[in-house]
Backbone as JSON Lines, residues from 0, in Angstrom:
{"i":0,"aa":"L","n":[-28.48,-55.94,45.41],"ca":[-27.76,-57.14,45.62],"c":[-27.64,-57.47,47.11]}
{"i":1,"aa":"E","n":[-27.6,-56.67,48.1],"ca":[-27.58,-56.94,49.43],"c":[-29.02,-57.6,49.92]}
{"i":2,"aa":"R","n":[-30.15,-57.22,49.3],"ca":[-31.52,-57.64,49.39],"c":[-31.52,-59.16,49.12]}
{"i":3,"aa":"Q","n":[-31.0,-59.47,47.73],"ca":[-31.01,-60.88,47.11],"c":[-30.04,-61.61,48.23]}
{"i":4,"aa":"Y","n":[-28.88,-61.2,48.61],"ca":[-28.03,-62.02,49.56],"c":[-28.79,-62.18,50.85]}
{"i":5,"aa":"L","n":[-29.74,-61.31,51.44],"ca":[-30.42,-61.65,52.67],"c":[-31.49,-62.74,52.27]}
{"i":6,"aa":"E","n":[-31.92,-62.65,51.22],"ca":[-33.09,-63.64,50.78],"c":[-32.43,-65.09,50.56]}
{"i":7,"aa":"L","n":[-31.37,-65.19,49.98],"ca":[-30.52,-66.31,49.93],"c":[-30.35,-66.98,51.31]}
{"i":8,"aa":"Q","n":[-29.53,-65.95,52.38],"ca":[-29.23,-66.44,53.59],"c":[-30.66,-66.86,54.42]}
{"i":9,"aa":"Q","n":[-31.79,-66.4,54.05],"ca":[-33.12,-66.78,54.66],"c":[-33.4,-68.25,54.09]}
{"i":10,"aa":"L","n":[-33.26,-68.34,52.89],"ca":[-33.63,-69.43,52.16],"c":[-32.75,-70.58,52.78]}
{"i":11,"aa":"L","n":[-31.38,-70.28,53.06],"ca":[-30.55,-71.5,53.63],"c":[-31.03,-71.72,54.97]}
{"i":12,"aa":"A","n":[-31.29,-70.53,55.87],"ca":[-31.96,-70.89,57.27],"c":[-33.1,-71.84,57.2]}
{"i":13,"aa":"D","n":[-34.09,-71.35,56.35],"ca":[-35.19,-72.27,56.14],"c":[-35.03,-73.65,55.86]}
{"i":14,"aa":"Q","n":[-33.97,-73.69,54.88],"ca":[-33.5,-75.17,54.58],"c":[-32.95,-75.88,55.92]}
{"i":15,"aa":"A","n":[-32.12,-75.23,56.4],"ca":[-31.58,-75.79,57.82],"c":[-32.73,-76.08,58.65]}
{"i":16,"aa":"L","n":[-33.56,-75.48,58.7],"ca":[-34.74,-75.65,59.86],"c":[-35.4,-76.94,59.28]}
{"i":17,"aa":"L","n":[-35.65,-77.01,58.07],"ca":[-36.36,-78.15,57.42],"c":[-35.53,-79.52,57.8]}
{"i":18,"aa":"V","n":[-34.01,-79.31,57.53],"ca":[-33.37,-80.35,57.62],"c":[-33.43,-80.82,59.03]}
{"i":19,"aa":"N","n":[-33.51,-80.02,60.18],"ca":[-33.39,-80.31,61.45],"c":[-34.72,-81.19,61.85]}
{"i":20,"aa":"Q","n":[-35.68,-80.49,61.4],"ca":[-37.04,-81.19,61.44],"c":[-37.0,-82.71,60.82]}
{"i":21,"aa":"S","n":[-36.43,-82.68,59.73],"ca":[-36.63,-83.96,59.08],"c":[-35.77,-84.89,59.99]}
{"i":22,"aa":"N","n":[-34.36,-84.39,60.36],"ca":[-33.71,-85.39,61.3],"c":[-34.37,-85.82,62.33]}
{"i":23,"aa":"Q","n":[-35.31,-84.83,63.11],"ca":[-35.91,-85.28,64.18],"c":[-37.07,-86.28,64.04]}
{"i":24,"aa":"N","n":[-37.59,-85.96,62.7],"ca":[-38.74,-87.1,62.52],"c":[-37.91,-88.43,62.01]}
{"i":25,"aa":"I","n":[-36.88,-88.34,61.3],"ca":[-36.1,-89.67,60.96],"c":[-35.61,-90.19,62.33]}
{"i":26,"aa":"I","n":[-35.25,-89.34,63.14],"ca":[-34.68,-90.03,64.61],"c":[-36.04,-90.93,65.3]}
{"i":27,"aa":"K","n":[-37.22,-90.36,65.1],"ca":[-38.09,-91.06,65.74],"c":[-38.37,-92.28,64.93]}
{"i":28,"aa":"S","n":[-38.13,-92.17,63.5],"ca":[-38.68,-93.34,62.8],"c":[-37.44,-94.49,62.8]}
{"i":29,"aa":"G","n":[-36.35,-94.04,62.92],"ca":[-35.4,-95.05,62.65],"c":[-33.93,-94.38,62.21]}
{"i":30,"aa":"S","n":[-32.77,-94.95,62.78],"ca":[-31.53,-94.22,62.69],"c":[-30.83,-94.88,61.38]}
{"i":31,"aa":"G","n":[-31.42,-95.65,60.47],"ca":[-30.86,-96.01,59.03],"c":[-31.31,-94.81,57.89]}
{"i":32,"aa":"G","n":[-32.48,-94.54,58.33],"ca":[-32.95,-93.4,57.3],"c":[-32.24,-92.17,57.46]}
{"i":33,"aa":"V","n":[-32.03,-91.76,58.81],"ca":[-31.3,-90.42,59.46],"c":[-30.06,-90.2,58.28]}
{"i":34,"aa":"L","n":[-29.25,-91.11,58.36],"ca":[-27.86,-90.79,57.47],"c":[-28.15,-90.88,56.13]}
{"i":35,"aa":"K","n":[-29.11,-91.44,55.6],"ca":[-29.19,-91.36,54.25],"c":[-29.73,-89.81,53.82]}
{"i":36,"aa":"N","n":[-31.07,-89.67,54.54],"ca":[-31.62,-88.34,54.45],"c":[-30.44,-87.22,54.71]}
{"i":37,"aa":"E","n":[-29.7,-87.37,55.71],"ca":[-28.8,-86.25,56.2],"c":[-27.98,-86.09,55.01]}
{"i":38,"aa":"G","n":[-27.42,-87.25,54.24],"ca":[-26.5,-86.91,53.28],"c":[-27.01,-86.32,52.09]}
{"i":39,"aa":"K","n":[-28.36,-86.35,51.82],"ca":[-28.89,-85.94,50.79],"c":[-29.49,-84.47,51.0]}
{"i":40,"aa":"L","n":[-29.43,-84.1,52.33],"ca":[-29.81,-82.72,52.51],"c":[-28.54,-81.93,52.69]}
{"i":41,"aa":"R","n":[-27.26,-82.56,53.02],"ca":[-25.89,-81.93,53.15],"c":[-25.63,-81.66,51.52]}
{"i":42,"aa":"E","n":[-25.85,-82.53,50.74],"ca":[-25.7,-82.42,49.29],"c":[-26.48,-81.17,48.72]}
{"i":43,"aa":"K","n":[-27.62,-81.28,49.26],"ca":[-28.57,-80.08,48.74],"c":[-28.11,-78.91,49.28]}
{"i":44,"aa":"I","n":[-27.86,-78.74,50.56],"ca":[-27.26,-77.58,50.95],"c":[-26.33,-77.1,50.64]}
{"i":45,"aa":"A","n":[-25.12,-78.11,50.36],"ca":[-23.89,-77.67,49.63],"c":[-24.02,-77.17,48.33]}
{"i":46,"aa":"K","n":[-24.95,-77.75,47.55],"ca":[-25.19,-77.14,45.97],"c":[-26.11,-75.83,46.29]}
{"i":47,"aa":"L","n":[-26.89,-75.66,47.16],"ca":[-27.53,-74.42,47.43],"c":[-26.46,-73.15,47.68]}
{"i":48,"aa":"Q","n":[-25.47,-73.72,48.72],"ca":[-24.32,-72.74,48.88],"c":[-23.51,-72.27,47.75]}
{"i":49,"aa":"K","n":[-23.18,-73.51,46.92],"ca":[-22.46,-73.09,45.87],"c":[-23.0,-72.22,44.84]}
{"i":50,"aa":"D","n":[-24.39,-72.46,44.74],"ca":[-25.27,-71.66,43.88],"c":[-25.34,-70.31,44.18]}
{"i":51,"aa":"L","n":[-25.46,-70.18,45.62],"ca":[-25.5,-68.88,46.22],"c":[-24.19,-68.16,46.07]}
{"i":52,"aa":"N","n":[-23.14,-68.87,46.33],"ca":[-21.68,-68.32,46.18],"c":[-21.72,-67.84,44.6]}
{"i":53,"aa":"E","n":[-21.93,-68.62,43.78],"ca":[-21.88,-68.36,42.5],"c":[-22.7,-67.15,41.99]}
{"i":54,"aa":"K","n":[-23.84,-67.3,42.43],"ca":[-24.79,-66.02,42.45],"c":[-24.16,-64.7,42.95]}
{"i":55,"aa":"L","n":[-23.53,-64.86,44.22],"ca":[-23.08,-63.56,44.91],"c":[-21.96,-63.17,43.91]}
{"i":56,"aa":"R","n":[-21.11,-64.1,43.23],"ca":[-19.79,-63.8,42.53],"c":[-20.35,-62.87,41.35]}
{"i":57,"aa":"N","n":[-21.42,-63.58,40.78],"ca":[-21.83,-62.65,39.52],"c":[-22.68,-61.45,39.91]}
{"i":58,"aa":"E","n":[-23.35,-61.55,41.07],"ca":[-23.74,-60.28,41.49],"c":[-22.89,-59.16,41.63]}
{"i":59,"aa":"V","n":[-21.66,-59.57,42.39],"ca":[-20.73,-58.79,42.8],"c":[-19.92,-58.37,41.26]}
{"i":60,"aa":"K","n":[-19.69,-58.92,40.42],"ca":[-19.08,-58.84,39.2],"c":[-20.13,-57.63,38.56]}
{"i":61,"aa":"L","n":[-21.44,-58.26,38.24],"ca":[-22.24,-57.41,37.84],"c":[-22.3,-55.92,38.55]}
{"i":62,"aa":"A","n":[-22.21,-55.89,39.57],"ca":[-22.21,-54.69,40.47],"c":[-21.06,-53.79,40.17]}
{"i":63,"aa":"A","n":[-19.99,-54.44,39.9],"ca":[-18.5,-53.9,39.67],"c":[-18.74,-53.33,38.13]}
{"i":64,"aa":"E","n":[-19.39,-54.14,37.29],"ca":[-19.25,-53.62,35.9],"c":[-20.41,-52.41,35.81]}
{"i":65,"aa":"A","n":[-21.63,-52.63,36.83],"ca":[-22.43,-51.62,36.65],"c":[-21.72,-50.37,37.19]}
{"i":66,"aa":"A","n":[-20.85,-50.37,38.43],"ca":[-20.3,-49.18,38.75],"c":[-19.36,-48.79,37.88]}
{"i":67,"aa":"E","n":[-18.51,-49.61,37.12],"ca":[-17.54,-49.05,36.03],"c":[-18.42,-48.48,34.96]}
{"i":68,"aa":"S","n":[-19.61,-49.06,34.64],"ca":[-20.32,-48.64,33.37],"c":[-20.76,-47.19,33.78]}
{"i":69,"aa":"S","n":[-21.27,-47.11,35.28],"ca":[-21.86,-45.8,35.83],"c":[-20.55,-44.78,35.72]}
{"i":70,"aa":"K","n":[-19.44,-45.1,36.16],"ca":[-18.4,-44.37,36.14],"c":[-17.95,-43.88,34.53]}
{"i":71,"aa":"E","n":[-18.05,-44.89,33.75],"ca":[-17.92,-44.44,32.22],"c":[-19.04,-43.65,31.71]}
{"i":72,"aa":"I","n":[-20.17,-43.78,32.21],"ca":[-21.32,-42.94,31.74],"c":[-21.14,-41.45,32.45]}
{"i":73,"aa":"S","n":[-20.4,-41.53,33.65],"ca":[-20.45,-40.28,34.4],"c":[-19.17,-39.49,33.35]}
{"i":74,"aa":"Q","n":[-18.29,-40.25,33.16],"ca":[-17.18,-39.65,32.43],"c":[-17.7,-38.96,30.98]}
{"i":75,"aa":"L","n":[-18.46,-39.89,30.28],"ca":[-19.11,-39.73,29.07],"c":[-19.99,-38.49,29.17]}
{"i":76,"aa":"N","n":[-20.62,-38.35,30.29],"ca":[-21.9,-37.2,30.54],"c":[-20.68,-35.97,30.5]}
{"i":77,"aa":"E","n":[-19.48,-36.03,31.34],"ca":[-18.92,-35.07,31.48],"c":[-18.13,-34.58,30.31]}
{"i":78,"aa":"E","n":[-17.62,-35.57,29.49],"ca":[-17.03,-35.35,28.3],"c":[-18.13,-34.73,27.24]}
{"i":79,"aa":"K","n":[-19.51,-35.17,27.34],"ca":[-20.57,-34.66,26.65],"c":[-20.86,-33.31,26.98]}
{"i":80,"aa":"S","n":[-20.71,-33.05,28.29],"ca":[-20.95,-31.47,28.68],"c":[-19.77,-30.75,28.13]}
{"i":81,"aa":"S","n":[-18.54,-31.2,28.34],"ca":[-17.2,-30.41,27.69],"c":[-17.38,-30.21,26.23]}
{"i":82,"aa":"H","n":[-17.87,-31.15,25.52],"ca":[-18.08,-31.17,23.84],"c":[-19.15,-30.17,23.7]}
{"i":83,"aa":"E","n":[-20.14,-30.12,24.52],"ca":[-21.22,-29.2,24.26],"c":[-20.82,-27.61,24.57]}
{"i":84,"aa":"A","n":[-19.89,-27.67,25.63],"ca":[-19.4,-26.36,25.84],"c":[-18.57,-26.01,24.77]}
{"i":85,"aa":"T","n":[-17.77,-26.79,24.26],"ca":[-16.6,-26.62,23.13],"c":[-17.63,-26.19,21.92]}
{"i":86,"aa":"I","n":[-18.47,-26.97,21.69],"ca":[-19.6,-26.61,20.63],"c":[-20.17,-25.3,20.66]}
{"i":87,"aa":"A","n":[-20.68,-25.09,21.85],"ca":[-21.19,-23.8,22.09],"c":[-20.04,-22.58,21.77]}
{"i":88,"aa":"T","n":[-18.86,-22.85,22.39],"ca":[-17.87,-21.8,22.19],"c":[-17.57,-21.64,20.41]}
{"i":89,"aa":"L","n":[-17.59,-22.86,19.93],"ca":[-17.19,-22.8,18.33],"c":[-18.38,-22.29,17.48]}
{"i":90,"aa":"N","n":[-19.64,-22.34,18.12],"ca":[-20.74,-21.77,17.4],"c":[-20.5,-20.41,17.52]}
{"i":91,"aa":"V","n":[-20.41,-19.7,18.78],"ca":[-20.14,-18.26,19.02],"c":[-18.79,-17.91,17.98]}
{"i":92,"aa":"E","n":[-17.72,-18.74,18.22],"ca":[-16.53,-18.09,17.22],"c":[-17.05,-18.31,15.72]}
{"i":93,"aa":"I","n":[-17.79,-19.31,15.37],"ca":[-18.38,-19.11,13.84],"c":[-19.21,-18.13,13.61]}
{"i":94,"aa":"H","n":[-20.03,-18.0,14.55],"ca":[-20.86,-16.61,14.19],"c":[-20.17,-15.39,14.06]}
{"i":95,"aa":"R","n":[-18.89,-15.29,15.12],"ca":[-18.21,-14.09,15.0],"c":[-17.27,-14.22,13.52]}
{"i":96,"aa":"C","n":[-16.97,-15.41,13.13],"ca":[-16.05,-15.37,11.86],"c":[-17.12,-14.96,10.97]}
{"i":97,"aa":"N","n":[-18.34,-15.4,10.9],"ca":[-19.39,-15.14,9.86],"c":[-19.53,-13.78,9.88]}
{"i":98,"aa":"E","n":[-19.72,-13.06,10.94],"ca":[-19.81,-11.72,10.82],"c":[-18.56,-11.04,10.21]}
{"i":99,"aa":"I","n":[-17.39,-11.4,10.7],"ca":[-15.95,-10.78,10.08],"c":[-15.87,-10.98,8.54]}
{"i":100,"aa":"I","n":[-16.41,-12.33,8.23],"ca":[-16.55,-12.48,6.54],"c":[-17.44,-11.73,5.85]}
{"i":101,"aa":"T","n":[-18.63,-11.54,6.75],"ca":[-19.73,-10.64,5.84],"c":[-19.06,-9.27,5.89]}
{"i":102,"aa":"H","n":[-18.39,-8.74,7.03],"ca":[-17.78,-7.4,6.86],"c":[-16.81,-7.43,5.83]}
{"i":103,"aa":"L","n":[-15.91,-8.23,5.76],"ca":[-14.89,-8.16,4.55],"c":[-15.43,-8.29,3.25]}
{"i":104,"aa":"T","n":[-16.54,-9.24,3.16],"ca":[-17.05,-9.29,1.93],"c":[-17.55,-7.95,1.5]}
{"i":105,"aa":"N","n":[-18.4,-7.2,2.42],"ca":[-18.98,-5.82,2.13],"c":[-17.8,-4.76,1.73]}
{"i":106,"aa":"E","n":[-16.6,-5.07,2.37],"ca":[-15.48,-4.15,2.15],"c":[-14.92,-4.25,1.0]}
{"i":107,"aa":"L","n":[-14.86,-5.63,0.47],"ca":[-14.24,-6.01,-0.86],"c":[-15.04,-5.66,-1.98]}
{"i":108,"aa":"E","n":[-16.45,-5.64,-1.61],"ca":[-17.24,-5.01,-2.66],"c":[-17.08,-3.74,-3.21]}
{"i":109,"aa":"E","n":[-17.13,-3.03,-1.76],"ca":[-16.99,-1.49,-1.7],"c":[-15.62,-1.31,-2.49]}
{"i":110,"aa":"S","n":[-14.54,-2.05,-1.99],"ca":[-13.3,-1.84,-2.86],"c":[-13.11,-1.94,-4.19]}
{"i":111,"aa":"K","n":[-14.07,-2.98,-4.65],"ca":[-14.24,-3.43,-6.21],"c":[-14.96,-2.17,-6.94]}
{"i":112,"aa":"S","n":[-16.02,-1.69,-6.13],"ca":[-16.75,-0.52,-6.82],"c":[-15.71,0.74,-6.63]}
{"i":113,"aa":"R","n":[-14.97,0.82,-5.69],"ca":[-14.14,2.05,-5.88],"c":[-12.96,1.83,-6.91]}
{"i":114,"aa":"T","n":[-12.49,0.69,-7.22],"ca":[-11.6,0.26,-8.13],"c":[-12.0,0.58,-9.54]}
{"i":115,"aa":"R","n":[-13.48,-0.12,-9.53],"ca":[-13.9,0.31,-11.11],"c":[-14.17,1.77,-11.27]}
{"i":116,"aa":"L","n":[-14.51,2.61,-10.16],"ca":[-14.64,4.15,-10.56],"c":[-13.27,4.7,-10.67]}
{"i":117,"aa":"A","n":[-12.31,4.18,-9.96],"ca":[-11.02,4.73,-10.32],"c":[-10.62,4.52,-11.66]}
{"i":118,"aa":"E","n":[-10.84,3.12,-12.21],"ca":[-10.51,2.73,-13.67],"c":[-11.07,3.44,-14.53]}
{"i":119,"aa":"A","n":[-12.4,3.76,-14.19],"ca":[-13.23,4.53,-15.07],"c":[-12.66,6.38,-15.24]}
{"i":120,"aa":"Q","n":[-12.37,6.6,-14.04],"ca":[-11.61,7.88,-13.93],"c":[-10.24,7.99,-14.55]}
{"i":121,"aa":"F","n":[-9.55,6.89,-14.33],"ca":[-8.31,6.89,-15.02],"c":[-8.35,6.8,-16.4]}
{"i":122,"aa":"D","n":[-9.49,6.01,-17.06],"ca":[-9.62,6.0,-18.54],"c":[-9.99,7.41,-18.95]}
{"i":123,"aa":"G","n":[-10.97,7.98,-18.28],"ca":[-11.33,9.52,-18.37],"c":[-10.16,10.59,-18.61]}
{"i":124,"aa":"L","n":[-9.17,10.21,-17.5],"ca":[-7.92,11.12,-17.47],"c":[-6.94,10.59,-18.74]}
{"i":125,"aa":"K","n":[-7.0,9.43,-19.11],"ca":[-6.19,8.96,-20.16],"c":[-6.6,9.77,-21.55]}
{"i":126,"aa":"D","n":[-8.1,9.76,-21.59],"ca":[-8.81,10.34,-22.88],"c":[-8.46,11.63,-22.77]}
{"i":127,"aa":"A","n":[-8.78,12.25,-21.53],"ca":[-8.26,13.88,-21.64],"c":[-6.98,14.13,-21.99]}
{"i":128,"aa":"I","n":[-5.95,13.33,-21.43],"ca":[-4.45,13.56,-21.72],"c":[-3.99,13.38,-23.13]}
{"i":129,"aa":"R","n":[-4.63,12.34,-24.03],"ca":[-4.77,12.17,-25.36],"c":[-5.11,13.41,-26.06]}
{"i":130,"aa":"S","n":[-6.4,13.82,-25.64],"ca":[-6.99,14.87,-26.1],"c":[-6.06,16.21,-26.01]}
{"i":131,"aa":"L","n":[-5.51,16.64,-24.76],"ca":[-4.6,17.66,-24.7],"c":[-3.42,17.54,-25.3]}
{"i":132,"aa":"Q","n":[-2.91,16.21,-25.59],"ca":[-1.81,16.07,-26.4],"c":[-2.05,16.24,-27.9]}
{"i":133,"aa":"E","n":[-3.34,15.9,-28.35],"ca":[-3.6,16.13,-29.85],"c":[-3.54,17.71,-29.88]}
{"i":134,"aa":"E","n":[-4.24,18.46,-29.02],"ca":[-4.49,19.77,-28.95],"c":[-3.19,20.51,-28.86]}
{"i":135,"aa":"N","n":[-2.34,19.97,-28.13],"ca":[-0.88,20.62,-28.06],"c":[-0.35,20.5,-29.35]}
{"i":136,"aa":"E","n":[-0.37,19.2,-29.85],"ca":[0.34,19.21,-31.37],"c":[-0.03,20.19,-32.27]}
{"i":137,"aa":"E","n":[-1.67,20.45,-32.23],"ca":[-2.14,21.09,-33.27],"c":[-1.6,22.51,-32.91]}
{"i":138,"aa":"K","n":[-1.83,23.06,-31.56],"ca":[-0.99,24.34,-31.15],"c":[0.53,24.4,-31.62]}
{"i":139,"aa":"S","n":[1.13,23.39,-31.41],"ca":[2.49,23.5,-31.67],"c":[2.75,23.57,-33.01]}
{"i":140,"aa":"K","n":[2.05,23.01,-33.86],"ca":[2.13,23.17,-35.46],"c":[1.72,24.6,-35.91]}
{"i":141,"aa":"L","n":[0.42,25.06,-35.12],"ca":[0.17,26.48,-35.44],"c":[0.89,27.63,-34.87]}
{"i":142,"aa":"N","n":[1.85,27.21,-33.86],"ca":[2.86,28.32,-33.37],"c":[3.75,28.26,-34.26]}
{"i":143,"aa":"Q","n":[4.3,27.02,-34.72],"ca":[5.52,26.81,-35.78],"c":[5.0,27.68,-36.86]}
{"i":144,"aa":"R","n":[3.91,27.53,-37.58],"ca":[3.35,28.19,-38.68],"c":[3.24,29.62,-38.45]}
{"i":145,"aa":"L","n":[2.93,30.16,-37.42],"ca":[2.88,31.54,-37.05],"c":[4.23,32.11,-36.91]}
{"i":146,"aa":"L","n":[5.23,31.25,-36.31],"ca":[6.6,31.74,-36.1],"c":[7.11,31.89,-37.59]}
{"i":147,"aa":"D","n":[6.88,30.72,-38.49],"ca":[7.52,30.77,-39.77],"c":[6.81,32.0,-40.45]}
{"i":148,"aa":"E","n":[5.82,32.21,-40.46],"ca":[5.07,33.42,-40.86],"c":[5.58,34.76,-40.34]}
{"i":149,"aa":"T","n":[5.86,34.76,-39.17],"ca":[6.55,36.09,-38.25],"c":[7.72,36.41,-38.98]}
{"i":150,"aa":"I","n":[8.76,35.09,-39.03],"ca":[10.01,35.4,-39.45],"c":[10.01,35.68,-40.92]}
{"i":151,"aa":"A","n":[9.16,35.32,-41.81],"ca":[8.87,35.57,-43.17],"c":[8.41,37.0,-43.16]}
{"i":152,"aa":"E","n":[7.6,37.61,-42.2],"ca":[7.07,38.9,-42.16],"c":[8.35,39.85,-41.82]}
{"i":153,"aa":"K","n":[8.95,39.32,-40.92],"ca":[10.15,40.11,-40.51],"c":[11.17,40.29,-41.33]}
{"i":154,"aa":"E","n":[11.47,39.29,-42.23],"ca":[12.5,39.32,-43.33],"c":[12.09,40.25,-44.43]}
{"i":155,"aa":"K","n":[10.48,40.12,-44.45],"ca":[10.22,40.82,-45.64],"c":[10.02,42.33,-45.06]}
{"i":156,"aa":"F","n":[9.78,42.66,-44.07],"ca":[9.83,43.88,-43.33],"c":[11.33,44.56,-43.38]}
{"i":157,"aa":"A","n":[12.38,43.77,-42.99],"ca":[13.75,44.06,-42.73],"c":[14.19,44.57,-44.45]}
{"i":158,"aa":"E","n":[13.64,43.78,-45.42],"ca":[14.03,44.16,-46.79],"c":[13.42,45.39,-47.06]}
{"i":159,"aa":"Q","n":[12.16,45.65,-46.8],"ca":[11.43,46.97,-47.05],"c":[12.06,48.0,-46.42]}
{"i":160,"aa":"F","n":[12.38,47.81,-45.19],"ca":[13.21,48.7,-44.3],"c":[14.29,49.01,-44.97]}
{"i":161,"aa":"N","n":[15.09,48.3,-45.29],"ca":[16.35,48.67,-46.02],"c":[16.18,49.22,-47.25]}
{"i":162,"aa":"T","n":[15.24,48.95,-48.0],"ca":[14.76,49.74,-49.27],"c":[14.36,50.92,-48.79]}
{"i":163,"aa":"M","n":[13.79,51.19,-47.87],"ca":[13.31,52.66,-47.4],"c":[14.51,53.38,-46.83]}
{"i":164,"aa":"N","n":[15.59,52.56,-46.27],"ca":[16.65,53.19,-45.86],"c":[17.43,53.96,-47.04]}
{"i":165,"aa":"D","n":[17.47,52.96,-48.04],"ca":[18.24,53.35,-49.33],"c":[17.65,54.74,-49.96]}
{"i":166,"aa":"T","n":[16.17,54.59,-49.92],"ca":[15.57,55.61,-50.47],"c":[15.68,56.9,-49.88]}
{"i":167,"aa":"I","n":[15.4,56.81,-48.28],"ca":[15.67,58.0,-47.73],"c":[16.81,58.46,-47.73]}
{"i":168,"aa":"E","n":[18.18,57.77,-47.74],"ca":[19.23,58.11,-47.9],"c":[19.62,58.8,-49.31]}
{"i":169,"aa":"K","n":[19.01,58.17,-50.42],"ca":[19.0,58.79,-51.5],"c":[18.46,60.18,-51.74]}
{"i":170,"aa":"L","n":[16.98,60.42,-50.87],"ca":[16.42,61.32,-50.98],"c":[17.13,62.47,-50.07]}
{"i":171,"aa":"Q","n":[17.87,62.19,-48.93],"ca":[18.69,62.94,-48.2],"c":[19.89,63.55,-49.16]}
{"i":172,"aa":"K","n":[20.48,62.76,-49.86],"ca":[21.39,63.12,-50.66],"c":[20.84,64.24,-51.84]}
{"i":173,"aa":"E","n":[19.76,63.98,-52.41],"ca":[19.28,64.75,-53.39],"c":[18.86,66.04,-52.47]}
{"i":174,"aa":"N","n":[18.43,65.86,-51.34],"ca":[18.01,67.23,-50.6],"c":[19.15,67.99,-50.27]}
{"i":175,"aa":"N","n":[20.22,67.4,-49.98],"ca":[21.43,68.08,-49.64],"c":[21.96,68.89,-50.89]}
{"i":176,"aa":"M","n":[21.92,68.08,-51.87],"ca":[22.1,68.59,-53.13],"c":[21.57,69.87,-53.74]}
{"i":177,"aa":"L","n":[20.15,69.69,-53.33],"ca":[19.16,70.87,-53.73],"c":[19.65,72.22,-52.86]}
{"i":178,"aa":"R","n":[19.98,71.89,-51.56],"ca":[20.38,72.84,-50.55],"c":[21.75,73.52,-51.32]}
{"i":179,"aa":"S","n":[22.6,72.63,-51.77],"ca":[23.89,73.2,-52.12],"c":[23.59,74.06,-53.27]}
{"i":180,"aa":"L","n":[22.68,73.61,-54.31],"ca":[22.39,74.18,-55.64],"c":[21.77,75.76,-54.92]}
{"i":181,"aa":"S","n":[21.21,75.54,-53.85],"ca":[20.41,76.88,-53.56],"c":[21.38,77.84,-53.02]}
{"i":182,"aa":"K","n":[22.35,77.33,-52.34],"ca":[23.43,78.25,-51.83],"c":[24.16,78.84,-52.94]}
{"i":183,"aa":"M","n":[24.36,77.94,-53.87],"ca":[25.44,78.17,-54.89],"c":[24.62,79.13,-55.82]}
{"i":184,"aa":"E","n":[23.22,79.11,-55.98],"ca":[22.48,80.15,-56.85],"c":[22.54,81.59,-56.23]}
{"i":185,"aa":"K","n":[22.41,81.48,-54.78],"ca":[22.62,82.88,-54.12],"c":[23.96,83.34,-54.24]}
{"i":186,"aa":"S","n":[25.07,82.53,-54.01],"ca":[26.33,82.99,-54.28],"c":[26.66,83.39,-55.63]}
{"i":187,"aa":"W","n":[25.99,82.75,-56.61],"ca":[26.13,83.3,-58.01],"c":[25.24,84.2,-58.38]}
{"i":188,"aa":"F","n":[24.74,84.95,-57.64],"ca":[23.57,85.78,-58.03],"c":[23.89,86.68,-59.2]}
{"i":189,"aa":"G","n":[24.98,87.03,-59.42],"ca":[25.37,87.9,-60.48],"c":[25.71,87.05,-62.05]}
{"i":190,"aa":"L","n":[25.96,86.04,-61.94],"ca":[26.25,85.14,-63.03],"c":[24.91,84.83,-63.94]}
{"i":191,"aa":"P","n":[25.16,84.47,-65.22],"ca":[24.07,84.36,-66.05],"c":[23.28,83.13,-65.44]}
{"i":192,"aa":"K","n":[21.86,82.87,-65.68],"ca":[21.26,81.74,-65.2],"c":[21.71,80.66,-65.65]}
{"i":193,"aa":"K","n":[22.04,80.5,-67.29],"ca":[22.43,79.42,-68.06],"c":[23.74,78.84,-67.26]}
{"i":194,"aa":"G","n":[24.52,79.59,-66.97],"ca":[25.74,79.17,-66.25],"c":[25.63,78.54,-65.02]}
{"i":195,"aa":"I","n":[24.64,78.99,-64.23],"ca":[24.26,78.23,-62.88],"c":[23.74,76.86,-63.25]}
{"i":196,"aa":"L","n":[22.84,76.55,-64.11],"ca":[22.11,75.65,-64.32],"c":[23.01,74.48,-64.79]}
{"i":197,"aa":"A","n":[24.06,74.84,-65.68],"ca":[24.9,74.06,-66.02],"c":[26.0,73.6,-64.84]}
{"i":198,"aa":"G","n":[26.22,74.5,-63.91],"ca":[27.17,74.12,-62.62],"c":[26.23,72.92,-61.97]}
{"i":199,"aa":"A","n":[24.99,73.32,-61.79],"ca":[24.28,72.6,-60.93],"c":[24.07,71.07,-61.65]}
{"i":200,"aa":"A","n":[23.81,70.96,-62.84],"ca":[23.79,69.69,-63.72],"c":[25.07,69.06,-63.4]}
{"i":201,"aa":"G","n":[26.32,69.65,-63.36],"ca":[27.64,68.9,-63.3],"c":[27.47,68.25,-61.67]}
{"i":202,"aa":"L","n":[27.11,69.08,-61.0],"ca":[27.24,68.55,-59.37],"c":[26.3,67.34,-59.51]}
{"i":203,"aa":"V","n":[24.92,67.34,-59.96],"ca":[24.02,66.23,-59.98],"c":[24.72,65.06,-60.63]}
{"i":204,"aa":"G","n":[25.33,65.23,-61.71],"ca":[26.0,64.04,-62.46],"c":[27.14,63.54,-61.69]}
{"i":205,"aa":"G","n":[27.95,64.36,-61.06],"ca":[28.89,63.95,-59.97],"c":[28.58,63.14,-58.89]}
{"i":206,"aa":"G","n":[27.2,63.57,-58.37],"ca":[26.78,62.79,-57.02],"c":[26.17,61.39,-57.5]}
{"i":207,"aa":"D","n":[25.82,61.35,-58.63],"ca":[25.43,59.99,-59.0],"c":[26.82,58.82,-59.23]}
């Protein structure tokens, strides 16, 4: 921009020099033509100055816009760098999250495997419990049957025992009776044998 301004200033200086030279030539040739040519040159110089000013304003505006654009580009570059840093951080975080997800997925699969194993063991325990219950029911029935048989055997044995007691008691009575007869026989040693037998028969009949 500064270079262009200097070029325009040089162009104006050259034009002014040409005007002076023209004025001198006109003065030599006559005063009427001087005024006419001077007016044209002034108009030309004014137009050139106007164009220069307009061009300078445009150049300044473009420079300002370029500076603003450069500032915006710098801000955008900073934002880009910040976004790139954020993206890099997010990529690291995503990678870490993926690792956590992979770890949790593996743990979930292991947990499912343990759950399936526990369910299989639980089903096995249920089958074992059901088998034990059935076995206990069978044993309970067997125990009840054995208990009933034992009670029946005890009742039968008690009945036989009572019968034996009655028999023993009867035998003891008969034994005592025989002993009494034996004593009586000894005490009645001098009596006829027929009388002794008759007395014994009377004793036996009285004992019944």
